[in-house]
NUBA-241332 format. One record per residue (C-alpha): residue in three letters; x, y, z. Coordinates in pm, 1 decimal. Layout:
# NUBA-241332
type:px:py:pz
ALA:X:Y:Z $
...
//
This chain:
# NUBA-241332
type:px:py:pz
MET:16247.3:20397.0:13701.0 $
LYS:15908.8:20489.5:13854.5 $
ARG:16014.2:20855.2:13859.5 $
TRP:16102.9:20843.1:13491.1 $
ILE:15775.1:20673.9:13396.8 $
GLY:15587.2:20957.9:13564.0 $
VAL:15797.9:21222.1:13393.7 $
LEU:15760.4:21054.3:13055.6 $
ALA:15386.8:21015.0:13090.3 $
ALA:15353.8:21380.7:13182.3 $
GLY:15567.9:21480.5:12887.8 $
LEU:15388.3:21294.8:12609.7 $
GLY:15262.3:21625.9:12483.3 $
LEU:15622.0:21717.7:12405.6 $
PHE:15667.3:21413.5:12184.0 $
SER:15777.7:21509.6:11836.5 $
VAL:16013.3:21386.7:11570.2 $
ALA:16237.6:21652.8:11425.9 $
ALA:16294.0:21589.3:11059.7 $
GLY:16646.6:21624.3:10932.9 $
ALA:16821.3:21603.9:11272.2 $
ALA:17197.6:21567.6:11223.8 $
VAL:17304.1:21211.7:11302.0 $
THR:17650.7:21072.3:11236.4 $
ARG:17713.0:20710.6:11142.9 $
GLN:18036.9:20523.9:11212.3 $
VAL:18123.5:20156.2:11168.3 $
LEU:18352.1:19995.9:11426.2 $
SER:18535.3:19664.3:11396.7 $
LEU:18571.8:19448.7:11707.9 $
PRO:18825.2:19180.9:11614.3 $
ASP:18879.5:18834.9:11758.7 $
VAL:18580.3:18815.4:11991.0 $
PRO:18580.8:18460.7:12136.0 $
LEU:18260.4:18261.3:12101.1 $
ARG:18375.4:17924.8:12236.8 $
PRO:18712.5:17747.9:12264.3 $
GLY:18879.5:17761.8:11924.9 $
VAL:18606.6:17979.7:11770.5 $
ALA:18625.3:18359.9:11732.1 $
VAL:18476.4:18629.0:11512.6 $
THR:18530.3:18988.9:11409.2 $
LEU:18213.4:19177.6:11495.8 $
SER:18087.9:19497.4:11339.4 $
ALA:17908.1:19770.1:11532.5 $
THR:17736.8:20063.3:11361.9 $
VAL:17734.8:20370.4:11584.4 $
PHE:17458.9:20629.5:11537.0 $
GLN:17529.0:20949.5:11731.5 $
SER:17322.3:21266.2:11761.1 $
GLN:17576.9:21507.9:11906.3 $
PRO:17956.9:21537.5:11923.4 $
ALA:17967.7:21580.9:12301.8 $
CYS:17798.5:21251.5:12382.3 $
LEU:17888.9:21117.2:12726.8 $
PRO:18012.1:20757.1:12752.3 $
SER:17710.2:20663.7:12966.9 $
GLN:17459.2:20799.7:12712.4 $
THR:17509.9:20485.1:12505.0 $
VAL:17257.1:20214.9:12420.1 $
LEU:17348.1:19890.4:12243.6 $
ALA:17085.3:19738.2:12012.6 $
LEU:17066.7:19373.9:11906.6 $
HIS:16871.3:19260.7:11600.8 $
GLY:16651.9:18956.7:11544.9 $
LEU:16661.6:18642.0:11330.5 $
ALA:16758.1:18707.3:10966.5 $
HIS:16796.1:19080.3:11042.3 $
THR:17096.3:19312.1:11071.5 $
ALA:17211.0:19611.8:11270.8 $
ALA:17109.2:19841.6:10985.3 $
THR:16742.4:19796.0:11079.2 $
TYR:16799.4:20008.3:11391.5 $
GLU:16875.6:20337.2:11216.7 $
PRO:16510.7:20457.2:11199.4 $
LEU:16459.7:20381.5:11569.7 $
ALA:16786.9:20551.9:11665.1 $
ARG:16681.8:20866.0:11479.0 $
THR:16341.1:20855.4:11646.9 $
VAL:16494.5:20827.5:11993.9 $
PHE:16730.7:21117.1:11922.1 $
ALA:16437.3:21330.4:11807.5 $
THR:16219.5:21251.6:12110.6 $
PRO:16300.0:21532.8:12356.7 $
LEU:16278.6:21335.1:12681.1 $
ALA:16464.6:21031.7:12551.1 $
ALA:16730.8:21244.4:12381.1 $
ARG:16841.9:21378.5:12719.6 $
ALA:16959.5:21031.9:12821.4 $
VAL:17047.8:20867.9:12487.8 $
CYS:17265.3:21029.0:12222.6 $
ARG:17448.3:20720.1:12096.1 $
VAL:17301.2:20392.9:11968.4 $
VAL:17547.3:20113.3:11892.9 $
ALA:17377.6:19857.7:11667.9 $
LEU:17570.0:19530.4:11683.2 $
ASP:17572.2:19282.3:11396.7 $
LEU:17569.4:18929.3:11533.9 $
PRO:17831.8:18689.9:11389.0 $
GLY:17785.4:18637.2:11016.0 $
HIS:17512.7:18903.1:10992.6 $
GLY:17535.6:19238.5:10817.6 $
LEU:17889.6:19373.1:10835.4 $
SER:18020.3:19120.2:11089.9 $
GLY:18260.2:18851.2:10976.8 $
LEU:18214.9:18476.6:10968.5 $
PRO:18343.6:18273.3:11262.8 $
THR:18679.0:18102.2:11245.4 $
GLY:18693.5:17740.9:11357.9 $
LEU:18323.7:17672.1:11290.5 $
ARG:18078.1:17702.2:11004.7 $
PHE:17832.7:17989.4:11034.5 $
GLY:17530.7:17759.9:11017.3 $
GLU:17649.5:17573.6:11326.6 $
LEU:17643.9:17881.2:11550.0 $
THR:17393.5:17863.2:11834.4 $
LEU:17222.9:18116.3:12058.0 $
ASP:17500.0:18049.0:12309.9 $
ASP:17750.6:18180.6:12056.0 $
TYR:17540.5:18493.8:12010.5 $
VAL:17538.9:18538.9:12388.2 $
ALA:17918.1:18510.4:12388.9 $
ALA:17935.8:18770.9:12110.1 $
LEU:17734.2:19018.4:12317.6 $
ASP:17936.0:18944.2:12630.8 $
GLY:18259.4:18996.5:12438.0 $
ALA:18148.0:19313.3:12260.7 $
LEU:18053.4:19510.3:12571.9 $
PRO:18405.6:19540.0:12721.7 $
ARG:18550.2:19614.0:12376.1 $
LEU:18311.5:19907.3:12340.0 $
ARG:18389.8:20029.1:12690.1 $
ALA:18759.7:20027.0:12603.4 $
ARG:18670.9:20264.5:12318.2 $
GLY:18498.1:20507.1:12552.9 $
MET:18142.7:20377.3:12513.2 $
HIS:17996.5:20271.1:12845.6 $
VAL:17679.3:20088.9:12742.5 $
ARG:17416.1:20189.9:12994.8 $
ALA:17124.8:20001.8:12838.8 $
LEU:17048.2:19723.8:12592.5 $
VAL:16769.4:19696.6:12335.1 $
GLY:16684.1:19363.3:12177.8 $
HIS:16425.5:19276.3:11914.4 $
SER:16280.6:18925.9:11879.0 $
MET:16577.9:18683.0:11881.6 $
GLY:16800.9:18968.7:11995.7 $
GLY:16576.0:19015.2:12297.5 $
GLU:16609.0:18651.1:12391.2 $
VAL:16986.9:18669.3:12348.9 $
ILE:16994.0:18949.5:12607.9 $
VAL:16786.1:18743.0:12850.2 $
LEU:17013.1:18443.1:12792.4 $
ALA:17316.5:18665.8:12856.3 $
GLN:17171.3:18760.1:13193.9 $
GLN:17115.8:18390.6:13266.0 $
ALA:17471.6:18299.4:13164.0 $
LEU:17611.2:18571.6:13389.8 $
ALA:17385.9:18462.2:13676.6 $
ASN:17526.1:18110.3:13636.3 $
ARG:17869.5:18265.4:13697.8 $
GLY:17750.4:18454.0:14002.5 $
THR:17722.3:18795.0:13839.5 $
SER:17482.7:18998.0:13622.1 $
LEU:17462.0:19247.8:13337.8 $
ARG:17476.7:19528.4:13594.7 $
ALA:17769.4:19390.9:13792.7 $
ALA:17974.2:19266.8:13495.9 $
HIS:17901.5:19537.6:13239.1 $
GLY:17726.3:19827.5:13414.1 $
VAL:17399.8:19773.1:13224.0 $
ALA:17129.0:19962.3:13413.1 $
GLY:16838.0:19903.3:13175.6 $
VAL:16710.0:19652.4:12920.4 $
LEU:16431.9:19704.9:12667.8 $
LEU:16291.7:19399.9:12490.0 $
LEU:16085.7:19450.8:12173.7 $
ALA:15864.4:19148.3:12098.8 $
PRO:16125.0:18911.8:12248.5 $
ALA:16133.1:18548.3:12146.2 $
LEU:16032.1:18324.8:12434.3 $
PRO:16261.9:18087.2:12621.5 $
ARG:16137.5:17804.0:12838.4 $
PRO:15955.4:17760.1:13070.1 $
MET:15729.7:18013.7:12896.7 $
ALA:15457.7:17880.9:12672.1 $
TRP:15503.3:17993.4:12311.4 $
SER:15210.5:17879.9:12099.1 $
LEU:15389.2:17927.9:11766.9 $
ALA:15686.0:17712.9:11868.2 $
ASP:15502.6:17460.9:12085.8 $
SER:15256.4:17382.7:11806.3 $
GLY:15534.8:17316.1:11555.5 $
ALA:15419.3:17609.5:11342.0 $
ALA:15748.3:17795.7:11385.3 $
ALA:15941.6:17503.9:11239.4 $
GLN:15700.0:17498.9:10946.1 $
VAL:15756.4:17869.5:10887.3 $
LEU:16134.5:17821.3:10869.1 $
GLY:16120.9:17495.0:10673.8 $
PRO:16090.1:17630.3:10317.9 $
PHE:16390.0:17856.7:10367.8 $
ILE:16640.7:17599.3:10494.4 $
GLY:16932.2:17508.1:10271.4 $
GLU:17295.2:17398.4:10267.9 $
ASP:17553.1:17656.4:10164.3 $
PRO:17895.7:17525.5:10057.0 $
VAL:18069.3:17792.3:10267.1 $
LEU:17822.8:17881.7:10542.2 $
GLY:17684.8:17535.5:10609.4 $
PRO:17318.4:17484.4:10706.2 $
VAL:17136.2:17816.8:10685.4 $
VAL:16798.0:17982.1:10676.0 $
ARG:16767.7:18224.2:10380.8 $
ILE:16444.6:18423.0:10365.9 $
PRO:16398.8:18593.9:10027.5 $
GLU:16289.8:18955.6:10021.8 $
PRO:15917.1:18905.2:9941.5 $
ALA:15879.6:18644.7:10215.9 $
TRP:16083.7:18851.6:10464.0 $
THR:15852.4:19147.5:10408.5 $
ALA:15537.8:18935.1:10434.4 $
LEU:15651.1:18757.5:10750.6 $
PHE:15756.7:19055.0:10958.5 $
PHE:15525.7:19336.0:10844.1 $
THR:15186.7:19166.0:10804.1 $
ASN:14923.6:19241.7:11068.1 $
ALA:14650.4:19021.7:11210.5 $
SER:14418.8:19117.9:10924.1 $
GLY:14668.4:18990.9:10667.8 $
THR:14769.7:19338.6:10551.1 $
VAL:15127.9:19452.0:10495.5 $
VAL:15135.5:19773.1:10698.0 $
PRO:15229.6:20123.2:10579.1 $
GLY:15592.6:20206.0:10647.8 $
THR:15715.7:19861.1:10545.4 $
PRO:16059.2:19931.6:10397.8 $
ALA:16099.2:19904.7:10021.9 $
ASN:16404.5:19717.2:9892.8 $
PRO:16506.4:19580.1:10235.2 $
HIS:16778.5:19362.0:10084.8 $
GLN:16936.7:19659.3:9909.2 $
ARG:16923.2:19852.3:10236.6 $
GLY:17116.2:19575.4:10408.9 $
TYR:16831.6:19475.3:10640.2 $
ILE:16822.4:19102.9:10551.6 $
ALA:17075.7:18838.6:10653.2 $
ALA:17110.3:18464.9:10629.3 $
GLU:17054.7:18295.7:10963.7 $
SER:17237.0:18004.7:11122.6 $
LEU:17012.0:17700.2:11107.2 $
PHE:17130.6:17579.6:11447.5 $
ALA:17045.1:17913.8:11609.6 $
GLY:16707.2:17928.6:11438.9 $
ALA:16624.2:17570.5:11536.5 $
GLN:16728.9:17636.3:11896.3 $
LEU:16521.5:17953.4:11905.4 $
THR:16206.8:17770.9:11793.3 $
GLY:16273.6:17439.9:11967.8 $
THR:16293.5:17247.8:11640.8 $
ALA:16427.1:16894.3:11690.1 $
PRO:16687.9:16796.7:11785.3 $
PHE:16712.6:17133.0:11964.5 $
VAL:16502.0:17253.4:12255.9 $
ARG:16432.8:17611.9:12349.4 $
PRO:16677.2:17743.1:12614.4 $
SER:16555.5:17781.9:12971.6 $
VAL:16581.4:18085.0:13199.1 $
ALA:16521.8:18118.1:13571.0 $
ALA:16253.3:18329.8:13730.7 $
GLY:16352.1:18670.3:13867.4 $
LEU:16649.2:18735.3:13636.8 $
PHE:16545.2:19101.2:13625.0 $
ALA:16402.6:19131.2:13974.8 $
ALA:16472.7:19460.8:14149.8 $
ASN:16774.7:19325.0:14335.5 $
ARG:16948.4:19242.1:14005.9 $
GLY:17008.8:19612.2:13943.1 $
THR:16886.4:19625.6:13582.1 $
ALA:16546.5:19778.8:13503.9 $
LEU:16340.7:19585.0:13247.6 $
GLY:16101.6:19727.7:12989.7 $
VAL:15911.7:19500.9:12751.0 $
VAL:15704.9:19598.8:12446.9 $
SER:15458.2:19369.7:12272.6 $
PHE:15249.4:19439.1:11964.3 $
SER:14878.3:19374.0:11922.4 $
ASP:14911.5:19252.7:11560.5 $
ASP:15230.2:19049.7:11602.3 $
VAL:15153.9:18715.8:11434.4 $
PHE:15450.2:18546.9:11604.7 $
LEU:15443.4:18656.6:11968.3 $
PRO:15104.9:18727.5:12130.3 $
PRO:15103.9:19002.8:12395.3 $
ALA:14963.8:18767.1:12660.0 $
GLU:15260.1:18531.7:12619.5 $
ILE:15506.1:18821.4:12638.8 $
ALA:15327.1:18951.9:12949.4 $
ALA:15387.7:18612.4:13111.8 $
LEU:15757.5:18641.7:13026.1 $
HIS:15774.1:18985.7:13186.4 $
THR:15617.5:18850.1:13505.1 $
HIS:15859.8:18555.6:13505.0 $
LEU:16167.2:18773.0:13456.3 $
THR:16075.9:19042.0:13707.7 $
ALA:15916.1:18813.4:13969.3 $
SER:15641.2:19075.1:13987.3 $
THR:15276.1:19065.7:13889.2 $
SER:15240.7:19445.1:13876.7 $
GLY:15293.8:19456.0:13501.2 $
MET:15490.8:19779.5:13541.5 $
GLY:15734.5:19810.0:13253.2 $
HIS:15534.6:19598.4:13006.0 $
VAL:15344.1:19789.6:12739.1 $
THR:15135.2:19650.5:12454.1 $
VAL:15108.0:19876.5:12152.3 $
THR:14754.8:19832.3:12020.7 $
ASP:14715.0:19942.1:11662.2 $
PRO:14673.3:19780.6:11319.0 $
ALA:15028.9:19901.9:11250.1 $
ALA:15165.4:19716.5:11555.5 $
VAL:15335.5:19429.7:11373.5 $
HIS:15641.1:19226.4:11470.9 $
ASP:15885.4:19472.0:11307.9 $
MET:15707.7:19790.6:11413.1 $
TYR:16039.5:19929.6:11540.4 $
LEU:16139.2:19952.6:11173.2 $
SER:15809.0:20027.2:10996.7 $
ASN:15671.8:20284.7:11242.4 $
PRO:15923.5:20368.1:11515.9 $
SER:15766.6:20705.5:11593.7 $
LEU:15427.5:20557.6:11680.6 $
MET:15592.2:20274.1:11872.5 $
VAL:15792.5:20510.2:12094.1 $
GLN:15491.4:20733.6:12149.2 $
ARG:15266.2:20445.0:12253.5 $
ALA:15529.5:20256.9:12454.0 $
ILE:15712.3:20545.1:12620.6 $
ALA:15672.4:20393.9:12969.4 $
ALA:15863.5:20082.6:12865.5 $
PHE:16137.1:20301.7:12717.2 $
ALA:16197.1:20434.8:13069.7 $
ALA:16426.2:20133.2:13113.6 $
LEU:16673.3:20306.6:12883.0 $
LEU:16686.2:20620.7:13094.6 $
//
């Protein structure tokens, strides 16, 4: 990883985004993925690929955040493919829709609104071998916000079974983009009760889905693309609902994520991504993220790596650096955070 950081830093002058690069898009169905005893789901994975002769190991799997979908990863996938240094290692991005989100089906044996983060972890754990069976050896994982925490929780669940993402699935790198914070990390938004207040107006009971969080388009845009000055940043996508970016969220998962009673935030052990675990960790925080302050994410990086060096954690400092910068300005994000992206290579 250190070698790649040096190479990437030296090559920043080569950074460019090639407009109109040919990218194919394919939707895969992964049926009957077990989530818990008696509960299964058919997952959908959207595969973005930049070249026909893509090696199995040149595959990255991306996991979206709360009330988001896999479709939000297309701009970032295209940016990675058009970044010369990154494109050498990554030519396939598999964006996974979590259960009940985007193109994925609803669970059988349980209402959608009763799914928890543990079920999302099981979905990720079940999807990886299915993809490998289809010739896609996922070398690295990317997770945004809730998706980032799900990846960390997956590593914890595997550690509890005496294994790891590297040993069980061959995952050599993880990149977390503004990850939600598990315990024992302090998270001011959740610990103050403000996170529960943010979700409160959007909670409802659906006759089919059960208890859900539905964020309407204007609120979704305002929440995820507003900077610290209260400005919705340039690049914020127009018509996000029409583009398939917005999803209903399970209330149980959202309450667990934010530690809203009766749920508590999940806990993770220190050193889950220490050097001896075999998976390099990159973490990106955003200066104008109103949900997850960079200092709190830096503490998570230290906790997970058992290192105080800070290597692999990058804060993007810019008025455009909002919570969903990976969607509103992926080019600037990659350019500013290229050292953290070394985890993917």
